[in-house]
Every structure is written in structure tokens, then in C-alpha cells.
C-alpha positions as CSV (number, residue, x, y, z in Angstrom):
1,X,115.1,-112.2,228.9
2,X,116.8,-112.4,225.5
3,X,120.0,-111.0,224.1
4,X,121.9,-108.0,225.4
5,X,123.0,-105.2,223.0
6,X,125.7,-102.7,223.5
7,X,125.6,-99.7,221.2
8,X,128.7,-97.5,220.8
9,X,130.2,-94.9,218.6
10,X,133.5,-95.0,216.7
11,X,135.0,-91.6,215.7
12,X,137.5,-91.5,212.9
13,X,137.4,-87.7,212.4
14,X,135.1,-84.7,212.0
15,X,133.4,-86.3,209.0
16,X,133.3,-89.9,210.3
17,X,131.4,-90.9,213.4
18,X,129.4,-94.1,213.2
19,X,127.2,-96.2,215.5
20,X,127.9,-100.0,216.1
21,X,126.1,-102.7,218.0
22,X,127.6,-105.8,219.6
23,X,125.2,-108.5,220.9
24,X,125.6,-111.0,223.8
25,X,123.6,-114.2,223.9
26,X,125.1,-115.3,227.2
27,X,124.2,-112.5,229.6
28,X,127.2,-110.3,228.8
29,X,129.9,-113.0,229.2
30,X,130.9,-112.6,225.6
31,X,129.8,-110.3,222.7
32,X,129.6,-111.0,219.0
33,X,131.3,-109.1,216.2
34,X,130.5,-105.4,215.7
35,X,127.4,-104.8,213.6
36,X,127.4,-101.4,211.8
37,X,124.2,-99.5,212.4
38,X,124.9,-96.3,210.4
39,X,125.8,-97.2,206.9
40,X,126.5,-93.9,205.1
41,X,129.1,-91.2,205.1
42,X,128.8,-88.6,207.8
43,X,129.2,-87.7,211.5
44,X,126.4,-89.6,213.3
45,X,125.6,-88.6,216.9
46,X,123.5,-90.8,219.3
47,X,123.1,-89.9,222.9
48,X,123.1,-92.5,225.7
49,X,120.1,-94.7,226.3
50,X,118.3,-93.7,223.1
51,X,117.6,-97.0,221.2
52,X,113.9,-97.9,221.4
53,X,112.2,-101.2,221.0
54,X,108.7,-100.7,219.5
55,X,105.7,-103.0,220.2
56,X,106.2,-104.4,216.6
57,X,109.7,-105.6,217.6
58,X,111.4,-103.0,215.5
59,X,114.5,-101.4,217.0
60,X,114.9,-97.6,216.4
61,X,118.3,-96.0,216.6
62,X,117.7,-92.2,216.5
63,X,120.8,-90.2,215.4
64,X,121.5,-86.7,214.3
65,X,124.1,-86.3,211.6
66,X,126.1,-83.8,209.6
67,X,128.6,-84.4,206.8
68,X,131.3,-82.4,208.6
69,X,130.9,-81.3,212.2
70,X,133.6,-78.6,211.9
71,X,132.8,-77.1,208.5
72,X,129.1,-77.7,208.1
73,X,128.0,-78.0,211.7
74,X,124.3,-78.3,210.7
75,X,122.5,-81.4,212.0
76,X,119.4,-83.3,210.8
77,X,117.8,-86.2,212.8
78,X,116.6,-89.5,211.6
79,X,116.3,-93.2,212.6
80,X,118.1,-96.3,211.5
81,X,115.9,-99.3,212.1
82,X,116.2,-103.1,212.5
83,X,113.4,-105.6,212.1
84,X,115.5,-108.6,213.0
85,X,116.8,-108.0,216.5
86,X,119.7,-105.7,215.4
87,X,121.4,-108.1,212.9
88,X,120.8,-105.8,210.0
89,X,120.0,-102.0,209.9
90,X,118.4,-99.7,207.4
91,X,118.3,-96.0,207.1
92,X,114.9,-94.4,207.5
93,X,113.7,-92.4,204.5
94,X,112.7,-89.3,206.4
95,X,114.8,-86.6,208.2
96,X,113.9,-83.9,210.7
97,X,115.5,-80.5,210.1
98,X,115.4,-77.1,211.7
99,X,117.0,-73.6,211.2
100,X,120.3,-72.6,212.7
101,X,122.4,-75.7,213.8
102,X,119.4,-77.9,213.0
103,X,117.7,-80.8,214.8
104,X,120.1,-82.4,217.2
105,X,120.3,-85.3,219.7
106,X,117.0,-87.0,219.0
107,X,114.9,-89.1,221.4
108,X,112.1,-91.3,220.3
109,X,109.2,-92.9,222.1
110,X,106.2,-95.0,221.0
111,X,102.9,-93.3,221.7
112,X,99.8,-95.2,222.9
113,X,98.3,-94.9,219.5
114,X,101.3,-96.6,217.8
115,X,102.8,-93.5,216.3
116,X,106.4,-92.6,217.2
117,X,107.3,-89.2,218.7
118,X,110.8,-87.8,218.1
119,X,112.0,-84.8,220.2
120,X,115.1,-82.9,219.3
121,X,117.4,-80.3,220.7
122,X,117.3,-77.0,218.9
123,X,118.7,-73.5,219.0
124,X,115.2,-72.1,218.8
125,X,114.4,-71.7,222.5
126,X,112.2,-74.8,222.6
127,X,112.2,-78.6,222.3
128,X,110.9,-79.5,218.9
129,X,108.9,-82.7,218.0
130,X,108.1,-84.7,214.9
131,X,105.8,-87.7,214.5
132,X,106.0,-90.9,212.5
133,X,103.1,-93.1,211.5
134,X,105.3,-95.8,209.9
135,X,107.6,-97.0,212.7
136,X,110.2,-94.3,212.4
137,X,110.8,-94.5,208.6
138,X,109.4,-91.0,207.7
139,X,108.6,-88.0,209.9
140,X,106.2,-85.0,209.9
141,X,107.6,-81.5,210.0
142,X,109.0,-80.6,213.4
143,X,106.9,-78.2,215.6
144,X,107.7,-76.5,218.9
145,X,106.7,-78.9,221.7
146,X,106.8,-78.8,225.5
147,X,108.3,-76.1,227.7
148,X,110.9,-73.5,226.7
149,X,114.3,-75.1,226.6
150,X,117.9,-74.0,225.9
151,X,120.1,-75.8,223.4
152,X,120.5,-79.0,225.4
153,X,119.3,-82.5,225.0
154,X,116.1,-83.7,226.7
155,X,115.0,-87.2,227.8
156,X,111.4,-88.6,227.4
157,X,110.3,-91.8,229.2
158,X,107.1,-93.6,230.1
159,X,106.1,-94.3,233.7
160,X,105.3,-98.1,233.6
161,X,102.6,-98.1,236.2
162,X,100.6,-95.2,234.7
163,X,101.6,-95.0,231.0
164,X,102.2,-91.2,231.5
165,X,105.2,-89.6,229.8
166,X,107.9,-87.8,231.8
167,X,110.1,-85.2,230.2
168,X,113.5,-84.4,231.8
169,X,115.0,-81.2,230.3
170,X,117.2,-78.3,231.3
171,X,114.9,-75.6,232.7
172,X,117.4,-72.8,232.2
173,X,116.5,-70.6,229.3
174,X,118.5,-67.4,228.8
175,X,115.9,-64.9,227.7
């Protein structure tokens, strides 16, 4: 029920990668004009199937970003959010950062208590996680979370019938 959104990335160079949304009101027969999600300079990375709809109706678009993927190559993660069904987007105030290449390829999920959990790829031998108590606007410091993991993205989903969380990750850590 409701509109269908297609999120996609437009790359214009090593310093310019942005996320856009197009919305269909007719079950995918046609799509509206592109709506910019990321609204500031930088190289914004978003993995497939990452946009999350919170119970409040807020849409969270988790991205990792750097100013220059070739020269800087250090990523921080954050969320852009929309409270009007994706028509307008705002950058969250908080960022998640880690040593080495940083906090990359974030995934977010709403916890049963209403907080939002963000997991990120790192070069630290583990998945790292941060939490938000304000709908993805600001974040706690990231801490090691879950099993050992290589520098690879992970996916976190909820099993509808039980409410349990399922983590899919690359179980190949070179020690």
C-alpha cells in the first residue's frame, strides 16, 4: 500500500556521489522527478536495501561519506531523514567515526524500545554499532558489536514472526 520509492546514486567523480529518490504513486508505472536526499558536498555511499521506515513514519537513509574517496579515503556514517514521505530530506546532526578508514556502509534498524541501532563496516576486525535515541539524528560513540568480522558490509533484519534480529555477515576473518 502507498507509494513506491526508488533510491539511487549519481556519481560525478571522486568527490561527488549523491543519493536521489524518485517516487511512484501508480505502482511503478511512472515515477516523479528526482528528489535529492544528500544535500552537501562529498562522496555519499549507500548500500542496497538500507533505507528504513521507523514506527514514527520517519524515513532514514544511512550513508557513509568522505570529501574525496581517492585522496582522503576516510569515511564517517550518518543518516539523512525525511518526516514527509521522502519529499524533503535533512542531514542528521550526528556522525559515527572510527580509526583507520573509518565507519563505512551503515545499516540501521529500529529496536523494540524505539532506539535506532546503526552497524558499520570497519577495519578493526569487528562490526561496530552506535545507537540513537532521537530517530537517527544523533548517535552514541561506536562500540565493537557482534562477532568478529572482516572489512565487509553486514546486513541486519528483523524476523517478522518473532521480532528477533538476524545478522548476515562475512564470517571470514583473517587473523
